[in-house]
DSSP file (Angstrom, degrees, kcal/mol; ACC not computed):
  #  RESIDUE AA STRUCTURE BP1 BP2  ACC     N-H-->O    O-->H-N    N-H-->O    O-->H-N    TCO  KAPPA ALPHA  PHI   PSI    X-CA   Y-CA   Z-CA
    1    1 A M    >         0   0    0      0, 0.0     3,-1.5     0, 0.0    77,-0.1   0.000 360.0 360.0 360.0 132.7   -0.3 -121.6  -99.8
    2    2 A A  T 3   +     0   0    0      1,-0.2     3,-0.1   155,-0.1     7,-0.1  -0.387 360.0  32.1 -63.7 139.9    0.7 -118.4  -98.1
    3    3 A G  T 3  S+     0   0    0      1,-0.4    75,-1.7    72,-0.1    74,-0.6   0.409  98.5 104.9  92.6  -2.1    4.4 -118.0  -97.6
    4    4 A A    X   +     0   0    0     -3,-1.5     3,-1.3    73,-0.2    -1,-0.4  -0.708  66.3  30.9-106.9 162.0    5.3 -120.0 -100.8
    5    5 A G  T 3  S-     0   0    0     -2,-0.3    -1,-0.2     1,-0.3     3,-0.1   0.790 133.5 -53.1  67.4  28.8    6.5 -118.7 -104.1
    6    6 A G  T 3  S+     0   0    0      1,-0.3    -1,-0.3    -3,-0.3     2,-0.2   0.279 101.3 129.3  92.6 -11.5    8.4 -115.7 -102.6
    7    7 A T    <   -     0   0    0     -3,-1.3    70,-0.6     1,-0.0     2,-0.5  -0.499  46.6-146.8 -76.6 149.7    5.6 -114.2 -100.6
    8    8 A V  E     -A   76   0A   0     -2,-0.2     2,-0.5    68,-0.1    68,-0.2  -0.972  10.2-167.6-119.7 128.2    6.3 -113.3  -97.0
    9    9 A V  E     -A   75   0A   0     66,-2.0    66,-2.8    -2,-0.5     2,-0.3  -0.969  11.5-162.9-113.8 125.2    3.6 -113.6  -94.3
   10   10 A T  E     -A   74   0A   0     -2,-0.5    64,-0.2    64,-0.2    -2,-0.0  -0.804  15.2-160.9-111.1 152.9    4.5 -112.0  -91.0
   11   11 A F        -     0   0    0     62,-2.7   138,-0.0    -2,-0.3    -2,-0.0  -0.824  23.9-144.3-129.1  90.2    2.9 -112.4  -87.5
   12   12 A P        +     0   0    0      0, 0.0   137,-2.8     0, 0.0   138,-0.5  -0.117  26.1 171.8 -58.9 151.2    3.9 -109.4  -85.3
   13   13 A C    >>  +     0   0    0     55,-0.5     4,-1.9   135,-0.3     3,-0.7   0.346  50.9  98.0-135.9  -0.8    4.5 -110.0  -81.6
   14   14 A H  H 3> S+     0   0    0     54,-0.4     4,-1.8     1,-0.2    55,-0.1   0.834  81.0  54.5 -67.7 -33.0    5.9 -106.6  -80.5
   15   15 A R  H 34 S+     0   0    0      1,-0.2    -1,-0.2     2,-0.2   133,-0.1   0.768 114.4  42.6 -71.9 -22.5    2.6 -105.2  -79.1
   16   16 A S  H <4 S+     0   0    0     -3,-0.7     4,-0.3   131,-0.2    -2,-0.2   0.820 127.2  25.6 -89.0 -34.4    2.2 -108.3  -76.9
   17   17 A I  H  X S+     0   0    0     -4,-1.9     4,-1.3   130,-0.2     3,-0.5   0.826 107.2  67.7-102.4 -37.6    5.8 -108.7  -75.6
   18   18 A A  H  X S+     0   0    0     -4,-1.8     4,-2.6    -5,-0.3     5,-0.2   0.858  91.9  60.1 -59.6 -41.2    7.4 -105.3  -75.7
   19   19 A P  H  > S+     0   0    0      0, 0.0     4,-2.0     0, 0.0    -1,-0.2   0.910 107.0  45.7 -57.5 -42.1    5.3 -103.6  -72.9
   20   20 A I  H  > S+     0   0    0     -3,-0.5     4,-2.1    -4,-0.3    -2,-0.2   0.850 112.3  52.2 -69.8 -31.0    6.4 -106.1  -70.3
   21   21 A L  H  X S+     0   0    0     -4,-1.3     4,-2.3     2,-0.2    -1,-0.2   0.874 107.3  52.1 -70.6 -36.1   10.0 -105.8  -71.4
   22   22 A W  H  X S+     0   0    0     -4,-2.6     4,-2.3     2,-0.2    -2,-0.2   0.913 109.7  49.8 -63.9 -40.6    9.8 -102.0  -71.1
   23   23 A V  H  X S+     0   0    0     -4,-2.0     4,-2.5    -5,-0.2     5,-0.2   0.923 110.0  50.9 -62.0 -43.4    8.5 -102.4  -67.6
   24   24 A M  H  X S+     0   0    0     -4,-2.1     4,-2.3     1,-0.2    -2,-0.2   0.900 109.4  51.2 -60.4 -40.2   11.4 -104.8  -66.8
   25   25 A L  H  X S+     0   0    0     -4,-2.3     4,-2.4     2,-0.2    -2,-0.2   0.918 109.4  49.2 -64.0 -43.7   13.9 -102.2  -68.2
   26   26 A V  H  X S+     0   0    0     -4,-2.3     4,-2.0     2,-0.2    -2,-0.2   0.927 112.5  47.7 -62.2 -44.7   12.5  -99.4  -66.0
   27   27 A L  H  X S+     0   0    0     -4,-2.5     4,-2.4     1,-0.2    -1,-0.2   0.888 111.3  51.6 -62.9 -37.9   12.6 -101.6  -62.9
   28   28 A S  H  X S+     0   0    0     -4,-2.3     4,-3.0    -5,-0.2    -2,-0.2   0.888 107.1  53.0 -65.4 -38.5   16.2 -102.6  -63.9
   29   29 A L  H  X S+     0   0    0     -4,-2.4     4,-2.3     2,-0.2    -2,-0.2   0.902 109.4  48.8 -63.7 -40.3   17.2  -98.9  -64.2
   30   30 A I  H  X S+     0   0    0     -4,-2.0     4,-2.0     2,-0.2    -2,-0.2   0.945 113.6  46.6 -63.1 -47.1   15.8  -98.2  -60.7
   31   31 A E  H  X S+     0   0    0     -4,-2.4     4,-2.7     1,-0.2     5,-0.2   0.921 111.6  51.2 -61.3 -44.2   17.7 -101.2  -59.3
   32   32 A M  H  X S+     0   0    0     -4,-3.0     4,-3.0     1,-0.2     5,-0.2   0.895 107.8  53.3 -61.7 -39.6   20.9 -100.2  -61.2
   33   33 A G  H  X S+     0   0    0     -4,-2.3     4,-2.1     2,-0.2    -1,-0.2   0.924 111.6  44.6 -60.7 -45.2   20.7  -96.6  -59.8
   34   34 A V  H  X S+     0   0    0     -4,-2.0     4,-2.2     2,-0.2    -2,-0.2   0.933 115.4  47.3 -65.2 -46.1   20.4  -97.8  -56.2
   35   35 A V  H  X S+     0   0    0     -4,-2.7     4,-2.8     1,-0.2     5,-0.2   0.911 111.7  51.0 -62.9 -42.2   23.3 -100.4  -56.7
   36   36 A H  H  X S+     0   0    0     -4,-3.0     4,-2.8    -5,-0.2    -1,-0.2   0.899 109.0  51.1 -63.0 -40.0   25.5  -97.8  -58.4
   37   37 A A  H  X S+     0   0    0     -4,-2.1     4,-1.4    -5,-0.2    -1,-0.2   0.931 113.7  44.3 -63.2 -44.5   24.9  -95.3  -55.6
   38   38 A L  H  X S+     0   0    0     -4,-2.2     4,-1.4     2,-0.2    -2,-0.2   0.918 116.0  46.3 -66.1 -43.6   25.9  -97.9  -52.9
   39   39 A V  H  X S+     0   0    0     -4,-2.8     4,-3.6     1,-0.2     8,-0.3   0.899 109.3  55.0 -66.6 -40.2   28.9  -99.2  -54.9
   40   40 A A  H  < S+     0   0    0     -4,-2.8    -1,-0.2    -5,-0.2    -2,-0.2   0.832 107.0  51.6 -63.3 -32.1   30.1  -95.6  -55.6
   41   41 A M  H  < S+     0   0    0     -4,-1.4    -1,-0.2    -5,-0.2    -2,-0.2   0.870 123.2  27.9 -71.4 -36.0   30.1  -94.8  -51.9
   42   42 A C  H  < S+     0   0    0     -4,-1.4    -2,-0.2     1,-0.2    -3,-0.2   0.873 137.6  15.9 -94.5 -42.1   32.2  -97.9  -51.0
   43   43 A W     X  +     0   0    0     -4,-3.6     4,-1.7    -5,-0.2     3,-0.3  -0.700  61.3 176.5-136.8  80.8   34.3  -98.6  -54.1
   44   44 A P  H  > S+     0   0    0      0, 0.0     4,-1.0     0, 0.0    -1,-0.1   0.856  82.5  52.3 -57.9 -38.4   34.4  -95.7  -56.5
   45   45 A A  H >> S+     0   0    0      1,-0.2     4,-1.0     2,-0.2     3,-0.5   0.899 109.0  49.9 -66.8 -38.8   36.8  -97.3  -58.9
   46   46 A F  H 3> S+     0   0    0     -3,-0.3     4,-2.3     1,-0.2    -1,-0.2   0.825 101.1  64.9 -67.0 -31.2   34.6 -100.4  -59.1
   47   47 A A  H 3X S+     0   0    0     -4,-1.7     4,-2.0    -8,-0.3    -1,-0.2   0.824  96.1  57.3 -62.9 -31.7   31.6  -98.2  -59.9
   48   48 A V  H <X S+     0   0    0     -4,-1.0     4,-1.8    -3,-0.5    -1,-0.2   0.948 109.2  43.9 -64.6 -48.4   33.1  -97.1  -63.1
   49   49 A G  H  X S+     0   0    0     -4,-1.0     4,-2.0     1,-0.2    -2,-0.2   0.894 112.6  52.8 -62.5 -40.2   33.4 -100.7  -64.4
   50   50 A L  H  X S+     0   0    0     -4,-2.3     4,-2.4     1,-0.2    -1,-0.2   0.869 106.2  54.5 -62.9 -36.9   30.0 -101.5  -63.2
   51   51 A S  H  X S+     0   0    0     -4,-2.0     4,-2.6     2,-0.2    -1,-0.2   0.898 106.4  50.9 -64.3 -40.7   28.6  -98.4  -65.1
   52   52 A V  H  X S+     0   0    0     -4,-1.8     4,-2.0     1,-0.2    -2,-0.2   0.929 112.4  46.2 -63.0 -45.0   30.2  -99.7  -68.4
   53   53 A V  H  X S+     0   0    0     -4,-2.0     4,-2.3     1,-0.2    -2,-0.2   0.895 112.7  51.3 -64.0 -40.2   28.6 -103.1  -67.9
   54   54 A S  H  X S+     0   0    0     -4,-2.4     4,-2.6     2,-0.2    -2,-0.2   0.912 108.7  49.5 -65.3 -43.4   25.2 -101.5  -67.0
   55   55 A V  H  X S+     0   0    0     -4,-2.6     4,-2.5     1,-0.2    -1,-0.2   0.909 111.5  50.0 -63.1 -40.9   25.2  -99.3  -70.1
   56   56 A A  H  X S+     0   0    0     -4,-2.0     4,-2.2    -5,-0.2    -2,-0.2   0.909 111.1  49.2 -63.1 -41.6   26.0 -102.3  -72.3
   57   57 A A  H  X S+     0   0    0     -4,-2.3     4,-2.3     2,-0.2    -2,-0.2   0.910 111.2  49.1 -64.7 -42.3   23.2 -104.3  -70.6
   58   58 A I  H  X S+     0   0    0     -4,-2.6     4,-2.5     1,-0.2     5,-0.2   0.929 111.2  49.7 -62.5 -45.4   20.7 -101.4  -71.1
   59   59 A A  H  X S+     0   0    0     -4,-2.5     4,-2.4     1,-0.2    -1,-0.2   0.897 110.9  50.3 -61.1 -40.3   21.7 -101.1  -74.8
   60   60 A W  H  X S+     0   0    0     -4,-2.2     4,-2.3     2,-0.2    -1,-0.2   0.912 111.1  47.7 -65.2 -42.8   21.2 -104.8  -75.3
   61   61 A I  H  X S+     0   0    0     -4,-2.3     4,-2.5     2,-0.2    -2,-0.2   0.917 112.3  49.1 -66.1 -42.6   17.8 -104.8  -73.7
   62   62 A V  H  X S+     0   0    0     -4,-2.5     4,-2.6     2,-0.2     5,-0.2   0.919 110.7  51.3 -62.1 -42.8   16.6 -101.8  -75.8
   63   63 A R  H  X S+     0   0    0     -4,-2.4     4,-2.0    -5,-0.2    -2,-0.2   0.916 110.1  49.8 -59.8 -43.1   18.0 -103.5  -78.9
   64   64 A L  H  X S+     0   0    0     -4,-2.3     4,-0.8     2,-0.2    22,-0.2   0.942 111.7  47.5 -60.2 -48.6   16.0 -106.7  -78.1
   65   65 A I  H >< S+     0   0    0     -4,-2.5     3,-0.8     1,-0.2     4,-0.4   0.920 114.2  46.2 -61.7 -44.7   12.8 -104.7  -77.5
   66   66 A L  H >X S+     0   0    0     -4,-2.6     4,-1.1     1,-0.2     3,-1.0   0.825 105.6  61.0 -68.2 -30.8   13.1 -102.8  -80.7
   67   67 A S  H 3X S+     0   0    0     -4,-2.0     4,-2.4     1,-0.2    -1,-0.2   0.690  86.8  74.2 -71.6 -16.8   14.0 -105.9  -82.7
   68   68 A L  H << S+     0   0    0     -4,-0.8   -55,-0.5    -3,-0.8   -54,-0.4   0.850 102.1  42.5 -62.3 -31.7   10.6 -107.4  -81.8
   69   69 A R  H <4 S+     0   0    0     -3,-1.0    -1,-0.2    -4,-0.4    -2,-0.2   0.871 119.7  41.1 -79.7 -38.9    9.1 -105.0  -84.4
   70   70 A T  H  < S+     0   0    0     -4,-1.1    -2,-0.2     1,-0.2    -3,-0.1   0.674 120.5  40.9 -87.4 -17.2   11.7 -105.4  -87.1
   71   71 A R  S  < S+     0   0    0     -4,-2.4    14,-0.8    -5,-0.1    -1,-0.2  -0.549  77.3 163.3-129.3  67.3   12.2 -109.2  -86.8
   72   72 A P        -     0   0    0      0, 0.0    12,-0.1     0, 0.0     9,-0.1  -0.322  51.6 -81.1 -78.3 165.8    8.7 -110.7  -86.4
   73   73 A P        +     0   0    0      0, 0.0   -62,-2.7     0, 0.0     2,-0.3  -0.418  63.7 177.2 -58.8 143.4    7.9 -114.4  -86.9
   74   74 A E  E     -AB  10  81A   0      7,-2.0     7,-3.5   -64,-0.2     2,-0.5  -0.981  35.1-131.9-151.2 160.0    7.4 -115.0  -90.6
   75   75 A V  E     +AB   9  80A   0    -66,-2.8   -66,-2.0    -2,-0.3     2,-0.3  -0.977  35.8 160.7-114.0 125.1    6.7 -117.5  -93.3
   76   76 A R  E >   -AB   8  79A   0      3,-2.3     3,-1.3    -2,-0.5   -72,-0.2  -0.971  63.8 -10.5-147.6 128.4    9.0 -117.3  -96.3
   77   77 A D  T 3  S-     0   0    0    -74,-0.6   -73,-0.2   -70,-0.6     3,-0.1   0.861 128.9 -49.1  53.4  43.0    9.8 -120.0  -99.0
   78   78 A G  T 3  S+     0   0    0    -75,-1.7    16,-2.6     1,-0.2     2,-0.4   0.643 116.0 109.7  76.9  14.2    8.0 -122.8  -97.1
   79   79 A V  E <   -BC  76  93A   0     -3,-1.3    -3,-2.3   -76,-0.3     2,-0.7  -0.986  56.6-150.3-127.4 125.9    9.7 -122.1  -93.8
   80   80 A L  E     -BC  75  92A   0     12,-3.3    12,-3.3    -2,-0.4     2,-0.7  -0.845  14.7-163.1 -89.6 117.2    8.0 -120.7  -90.7
   81   81 A T  E     -BC  74  91A   0     -7,-3.5    -7,-2.0    -2,-0.7     2,-0.6  -0.895   1.0-161.2-106.3 107.8   10.6 -118.8  -88.7
   82   82 A M  E     - C   0  90A   0      8,-2.6     8,-2.4    -2,-0.7     2,-0.3  -0.789  20.5-178.4 -88.9 122.0    9.5 -118.2  -85.2
   83   83 A R  E     - C   0  89A   0     -2,-0.6     6,-0.2     6,-0.2     2,-0.2  -0.871  38.4-159.2-124.9 153.5   11.5 -115.4  -83.7
   84   84 A A    >   -     0   0    0      4,-2.7     3,-1.8     1,-0.4     4,-0.4  -0.630  66.0 -91.4-119.4  68.1   11.9 -113.5  -80.4
   85   85 A G  T 3  S-     0   0    0    -14,-0.8    -1,-0.4     1,-0.3     3,-0.2  -0.371  91.6 -25.1  59.7-133.2   13.6 -110.5  -82.0
   86   86 A V  T 3  S+     0   0    0    -22,-0.2    -1,-0.3     1,-0.2     3,-0.1   0.491 127.1  81.1 -87.5  -3.8   17.4 -110.9  -82.0
   87   87 A L  S <  S-     0   0    0     -3,-1.8     2,-0.3     1,-0.2    -2,-0.2   0.893 104.8 -27.6 -73.0 -40.9   17.3 -113.2  -79.0
   88   88 A G        -     0   0    0     -4,-0.4    -4,-2.7    -3,-0.2     2,-0.3  -0.985  50.3-164.1-171.1 159.6   16.4 -116.4  -80.7
   89   89 A A  E     -C   83   0A   0     -2,-0.3     2,-0.4    -6,-0.2    -6,-0.2  -0.993   8.2-156.4-151.6 151.2   14.7 -118.1  -83.7
   90   90 A V  E     -C   82   0A   0     -8,-2.4    -8,-2.6    -2,-0.3     2,-0.6  -0.984  14.1-149.8-130.4 120.2   13.5 -121.5  -84.7
   91   91 A A  E     -C   81   0A   0     -2,-0.4   -10,-0.2   -10,-0.2    43,-0.1  -0.812  18.4-174.3 -92.0 121.2   13.1 -122.3  -88.4
   92   92 A I  E     -C   80   0A   0    -12,-3.3   -12,-3.3    -2,-0.6     2,-0.1  -0.961  24.8-128.9-120.3 118.5   10.3 -124.8  -89.0
   93   93 A P  E >   -C   79   0A   0      0, 0.0     3,-2.2     0, 0.0     4,-0.3  -0.469  23.9-127.3 -61.1 135.4    9.6 -126.3  -92.4
   94   94 A V  G >  S+     0   0    0    -16,-2.6     3,-1.5     1,-0.3   -15,-0.1   0.845 109.4  60.5 -55.6 -34.9    5.8 -125.8  -93.0
   95   95 A A  G 3  S+     0   0    0    -17,-0.4    -1,-0.3     1,-0.3   -16,-0.1   0.705  98.4  59.2 -66.3 -18.5    5.5 -129.5  -93.8
   96   96 A A  G <  S+     0   0    0     -3,-2.2    34,-3.0    34,-0.1    35,-0.6   0.453  76.4 111.1 -90.3  -0.4    6.7 -130.3  -90.2
   97   97 A I  E <   -D  129   0B   0     -3,-1.5    32,-0.2    -4,-0.3    68,-0.1  -0.643  41.4-179.8 -78.0 120.3    3.9 -128.4  -88.5
   98   98 A G  E     -     0   0B   0     30,-3.0    68,-0.4    -2,-0.6     2,-0.3   0.769  49.8 -81.4 -90.7 -29.0    1.7 -130.9  -86.8
   99   99 A G  E     -D  128   0B   0     29,-1.4    29,-3.1    66,-0.2     2,-0.4  -0.912  45.7 -69.2 151.9-178.2   -0.9 -128.5  -85.3
  100  100 A L  E     -De 127 167B   0     66,-1.9    68,-2.6    -2,-0.3     2,-0.2  -0.867  42.3-120.3-108.8 140.9   -1.6 -126.1  -82.5
  101  101 A R        -     0   0    0     25,-2.6    25,-0.3    -2,-0.4     3,-0.1  -0.574   9.1-147.9 -77.6 142.6   -2.2 -127.1  -78.9
  102  102 A A  S    S+     0   0    0     -2,-0.2     2,-0.3     1,-0.2    -1,-0.1   0.811  80.2   0.0 -78.4 -31.9   -5.6 -126.2  -77.5
  103  103 A D        -     0   0    0     23,-0.0     2,-0.3    -3,-0.0    -1,-0.2  -0.980  64.0-178.4-153.0 162.9   -4.1 -125.8  -74.0
  104  104 A W        -     0   0    0     -2,-0.3     2,-0.2    -3,-0.1     3,-0.0  -0.981  14.3-138.1-159.5 160.8   -0.8 -126.1  -72.1
  105  105 A S     >  -     0   0    0     -2,-0.3     4,-1.7     1,-0.1     5,-0.1  -0.677  35.5-102.2-118.2 172.1    0.7 -125.7  -68.7
  106  106 A A  H  > S+     0   0    0     -2,-0.2     4,-1.3     1,-0.2     5,-0.1   0.869 123.4  56.4 -61.7 -36.8    3.8 -124.2  -67.2
  107  107 A A  H  > S+     0   0    0      1,-0.2     4,-0.6     2,-0.2    -1,-0.2   0.883 104.2  53.3 -63.3 -37.6    5.2 -127.7  -67.0
  108  108 A T  H >4 S+     0   0    0      1,-0.2     3,-0.9     2,-0.2    -1,-0.2   0.909 107.1  51.3 -61.2 -42.6    4.6 -128.2  -70.7
  109  109 A L  H 3< S+     0   0    0     -4,-1.7    -1,-0.2     1,-0.2    -2,-0.2   0.748 111.4  47.7 -69.8 -23.4    6.5 -125.0  -71.5
  110  110 A R  H 3< S+     0   0    0     -4,-1.3    -1,-0.2    -3,-0.2    -2,-0.2   0.505  87.2 116.3 -92.4  -5.6    9.5 -126.2  -69.4
  111  111 A A  S X< S-     0   0    0     -3,-0.9     3,-1.7    -4,-0.6    -3,-0.0  -0.257  79.2 -94.4 -65.0 148.7    9.6 -129.6  -71.0
  112  112 A P  T 3  S+     0   0    0      0, 0.0    -1,-0.1     0, 0.0     3,-0.1  -0.377 112.8  30.1 -59.7 140.1   12.7 -130.7  -73.0
  113  113 A G  T 3  S+     0   0    0      1,-0.2    29,-3.3    -3,-0.1    30,-1.9   0.404  94.3 110.4  90.0  -2.9   12.2 -130.0  -76.7
  114  114 A V  E <   -f  143   0B   0     -3,-1.7     2,-0.6    28,-0.2    -1,-0.2  -0.926  50.9-161.0-107.9 126.4    9.8 -127.0  -76.1
  115  115 A V  E     -f  144   0B   0     28,-2.3    30,-3.1    -2,-0.5     2,-0.8  -0.931   3.8-157.6-107.3 121.5   11.1 -123.6  -77.0
  116  116 A N  E     +f  145   0B   0     -2,-0.6     3,-0.5    28,-0.2    30,-0.2  -0.862  18.4 170.8-101.8 105.4    9.3 -120.7  -75.4
  117  117 A L        +     0   0    0     28,-3.0    30,-0.2    -2,-0.8    29,-0.2   0.279  58.5  92.4 -95.6   9.4    9.8 -117.5  -77.5
  118  118 A A  S >  S-     0   0    0      1,-0.3     3,-2.2    27,-0.2     2,-0.3   0.531  72.1-163.8 -78.6  -5.1    7.2 -115.5  -75.5
  119  119 A L  T 3   -     0   0    0     -3,-0.5    -1,-0.3     1,-0.3  -102,-0.0  -0.404  69.4  -6.9  57.8-115.7   10.0 -114.3  -73.2
  120  120 A M  T 3  S+     0   0    0     -2,-0.3    -1,-0.3  -103,-0.1     2,-0.2   0.510 121.4  84.6 -90.7  -3.5    8.3 -112.9  -70.1
  121  121 A A  S <  S-     0   0    0     -3,-2.2    -3,-0.1    26,-0.0  -104,-0.1  -0.535  87.6-104.2 -94.5 162.3    4.7 -113.1  -71.4
  122  122 A W        -     0   0    0     -2,-0.2    -2,-0.1     1,-0.1    -1,-0.0  -0.754  45.7-114.8 -83.2 127.9    2.4 -116.2  -71.3
  123  123 A P        -     0   0    0      0, 0.0    24,-0.3     0, 0.0     3,-0.1  -0.241  20.7-163.2 -65.6 150.6    2.2 -117.7  -74.8
  124  124 A N  S    S+     0   0    0     22,-1.9     2,-0.3     1,-0.2    23,-0.2   0.391  76.3  40.2-112.5   0.0   -1.0 -117.7  -76.8
  125  125 A I  E     - G   0 146B   0     21,-1.8    21,-2.2     2,-0.0     2,-0.4  -0.995  56.4-171.4-142.0 146.4    0.1 -120.3  -79.3
  126  126 A V  E     - G   0 145B   0    -25,-0.3   -25,-2.6    -2,-0.3     2,-0.5  -0.968  14.7-154.8-134.7 120.5    2.0 -123.6  -79.0
  127  127 A I  E     -DG 100 144B   0     17,-3.2    17,-2.0    -2,-0.4     2,-0.4  -0.835   4.0-153.3 -98.4 124.8    3.0 -125.3  -82.3
  128  128 A D  E     -DG  99 143B   0    -29,-3.1   -30,-3.0    -2,-0.5   -29,-1.4  -0.786  12.8-142.8 -92.9 141.8    3.5 -129.1  -82.2
  129  129 A L  E     -D   97   0B   0     13,-2.4   -32,-0.2    -2,-0.4   -33,-0.1  -0.808  11.9-143.6-106.0 146.0    5.9 -130.5  -84.8
  130  130 A T  E    S+     0   0B   0    -34,-3.0   -33,-0.1    -2,-0.3    -1,-0.1   0.801  94.7  15.7 -75.3 -28.8    5.5 -133.8  -86.7
  131  131 A E  E    S-     0   0B   0    -35,-0.6    -1,-0.3    10,-0.1   -33,-0.1  -0.994  95.3-100.7-142.0 142.5    9.2 -134.3  -86.6
  132  132 A P  E     -     0   0B   0      0, 0.0     2,-0.3     0, 0.0    10,-0.2  -0.279  28.6-146.8 -63.6 145.7   11.8 -132.4  -84.5
  133  133 A V  E     - G   0 141B   0      8,-1.9     8,-3.1     6,-0.0     2,-0.5  -0.858  16.4-127.3-106.5 150.9   13.8 -129.6  -86.0
  134  134 A V  E     - G   0 140B   0     -2,-0.3   -43,-0.1     6,-0.2     2,-0.1  -0.855  17.2-145.8-104.7 129.3   17.4 -129.1  -84.9
  135  135 A R    >   -     0   0    0      4,-2.3     3,-2.2    -2,-0.5   -45,-0.1  -0.247  39.5 -86.4 -81.0 176.3   18.6 -125.7  -83.7
  136  136 A R  T 3  S+     0   0    0      1,-0.3    -1,-0.1     2,-0.1    -2,-0.0   0.824 127.8  51.2 -55.4 -36.5   22.1 -124.3  -84.2
  137  137 A R  T 3  S-     0   0    0      2,-0.1    -1,-0.3     1,-0.0    -2,-0.0   0.319 121.5-103.9 -88.1   9.9   23.4 -125.9  -81.1
  138  138 A G  S <  S+     0   0    0     -3,-2.2    -2,-0.1     1,-0.3    -1,-0.0   0.527  73.1 142.1  86.0   6.1   22.1 -129.3  -82.0
  139  139 A K        -     0   0    0      1,-0.0    -4,-2.3    -5,-0.0    -1,-0.3  -0.688  49.9-126.5 -84.2 129.7   19.1 -129.4  -79.6
  140  140 A P  E     - G   0 134B   0      0, 0.0     2,-0.5     0, 0.0    -6,-0.2  -0.526  18.5-152.8 -76.2 140.2   16.0 -131.0  -81.1
  141  141 A V  E     + G   0 133B   0     -8,-3.1    -8,-1.9    -2,-0.2   -27,-0.2  -0.957  22.2 169.4-115.2 126.4   12.8 -128.9  -80.9
  142  142 A Q  E    S+     0   0B   0    -29,-3.3   -13,-2.4    -2,-0.5     2,-0.3   0.578  70.9  16.9-109.2 -16.3    9.4 -130.7  -80.8
  143  143 A A  E     -fG 114 128B   0    -30,-1.9   -28,-2.3   -15,-0.2     2,-0.4  -0.988  60.7-153.5-155.2 150.6    7.2 -127.7  -80.0
  144  144 A V  E     -fG 115 127B   0    -17,-2.0   -17,-3.2    -2,-0.3     2,-0.4  -0.996   8.0-162.3-131.3 129.2    7.4 -123.9  -80.1
  145  145 A A  E     +fG 116 126B   0    -30,-3.1   -28,-3.0    -2,-0.4     2,-0.3  -0.854  18.3 162.9-108.3 145.6    5.5 -121.5  -77.9
  146  146 A H  E     - G   0 125B   0    -21,-2.2   -22,-1.9    -2,-0.4   -21,-1.8  -0.982  37.7-127.7-155.2 162.5    5.0 -117.8  -78.7
  147  147 A K        -     0   0    0     -2,-0.3     2,-0.3   -24,-0.3  -131,-0.2  -0.936  34.7-174.3-115.8 104.4    2.9 -114.7  -77.8
  148  148 A L        -     0   0    0     -2,-0.6  -135,-0.3     1,-0.1    -2,-0.0  -0.681  32.1-129.7-100.2 153.1    1.6 -113.2  -81.1
  149  149 A D  S    S+     0   0    0   -137,-2.8  -136,-0.1     1,-0.3     3,-0.1   0.858 106.8  25.5 -67.2 -35.3   -0.3 -110.0  -81.4
  150  150 A D    >>  +     0   0    0   -138,-0.5     4,-1.4     1,-0.1     3,-0.6  -0.690  65.9 169.1-130.7  78.9   -3.0 -111.7  -83.5
  151  151 A P  H 3> S+     0   0    0      0, 0.0     4,-2.7     0, 0.0     5,-0.2   0.799  77.8  62.4 -63.4 -26.5   -3.1 -115.4  -82.7
  152  152 A D  H 3> S+     0   0    0      1,-0.2     4,-2.3     2,-0.2     5,-0.1   0.884 101.3  51.1 -66.8 -36.6   -6.4 -115.8  -84.6
  153  153 A A  H <> S+     0   0    0     -3,-0.6     4,-2.1     2,-0.2    -1,-0.2   0.884 111.1  49.0 -64.9 -37.5   -4.6 -114.7  -87.9
  154  154 A F  H  X S+     0   0    0     -4,-1.4     4,-2.7     2,-0.2    -2,-0.2   0.923 110.4  49.7 -67.5 -43.3   -2.0 -117.3  -87.1
  155  155 A R  H  X S+     0   0    0     -4,-2.7     4,-2.1     1,-0.2    -2,-0.2   0.892 110.2  51.6 -60.8 -39.1   -4.6 -120.0  -86.5
  156  156 A A  H  X S+     0   0    0     -4,-2.3     4,-0.7     2,-0.2    -1,-0.2   0.900 109.9  49.1 -64.8 -39.9   -6.3 -119.1  -89.8
  157  157 A W  H >< S+     0   0    0     -4,-2.1     3,-1.2     1,-0.2     4,-0.4   0.927 109.3  52.1 -64.5 -43.5   -3.0 -119.4  -91.6
  158  158 A I  H >< S+     0   0    0     -4,-2.7     3,-1.6     1,-0.3     7,-0.4   0.889 103.7  58.6 -57.9 -39.4   -2.4 -122.8  -90.0
  159  159 A A  H 3< S+     0   0    0     -4,-2.1    -1,-0.3     1,-0.3    -2,-0.2   0.717  98.8  59.9 -65.4 -19.7   -5.9 -123.9  -91.2
  160  160 A T  T << S+     0   0    0     -3,-1.2    -1,-0.3    -4,-0.7    -2,-0.2   0.563  79.7 112.7 -83.7  -8.0   -4.8 -123.2  -94.8
  161  161 A L  S X  S-     0   0    0     -3,-1.6     3,-1.9    -4,-0.4     4,-0.1  -0.339  74.9-125.3 -68.1 146.4   -2.0 -125.7  -94.7
  162  162 A P  T 3  S+     0   0    0      0, 0.0    -1,-0.1     0, 0.0   -67,-0.0   0.801 107.8  63.5 -62.6 -29.2   -2.4 -128.8  -96.8
  163  163 A Q  T 3  S-     0   0    0    -66,-0.1    -2,-0.1     1,-0.1    -4,-0.0   0.511 105.9-128.6 -77.0   0.6   -1.9 -131.2  -93.9
  164  164 A G    <   -     0   0    0     -3,-1.9    -5,-0.1     1,-0.1    -1,-0.1   0.861  39.2-178.4  62.9  38.3   -5.1 -129.8  -92.4
  165  165 A T        +     0   0    0     -7,-0.4     2,-0.2   -68,-0.1   -66,-0.2  -0.306  10.9 148.4 -70.7 155.6   -3.5 -129.1  -89.0
  166  166 A G        -     0   0    0    -68,-0.4   -66,-1.9   -66,-0.1     2,-0.1  -0.826  49.1 -28.9-160.8-161.4   -5.7 -127.6  -86.3
  167  167 A L  B      e  100   0B   0     -2,-0.2   -66,-0.2   -68,-0.2    -1,-0.0  -0.416 360.0 360.0 -69.7 141.1   -6.1 -127.6  -82.6
  168  168 A R              0   0    0    -68,-2.6   -67,-0.2    -2,-0.1    -1,-0.1   0.351 360.0 360.0-114.4 360.0   -5.0 -130.7  -80.7
């Protein structure tokens, strides 16, 4: 089985998610410029503090976008770790993967127990779990949605699992 015995299988997502985040960053920069100009005219001292917060926010967003390439979803030692860069991750034991959904709605993605790691993009895979996994804050996860660069490669990997999971 791929991902067992020390091998690592990765499923990149940066080409699918990063472009929309870069667009969001550019729009945010335009908005910040306008807000800073207005604030600087009325409250110059407040504009300095706002600038510090804005630079920190820009740095955080750039770090998130760049981390999509360096921290992709991966399978290692029998655990599928679905990640959205540095923003969040869900570790799923391979044995707990129930299958992939054939279709889903926005309501499905907002349901309790569903973690959407596609960020601002529409997911192209949704993994159902046979048993919930618990995240760091104690919230149970029953399904994970993501936008992968090559969802067909992920589906092919799912088809190799011993439990014979597939589309539901």
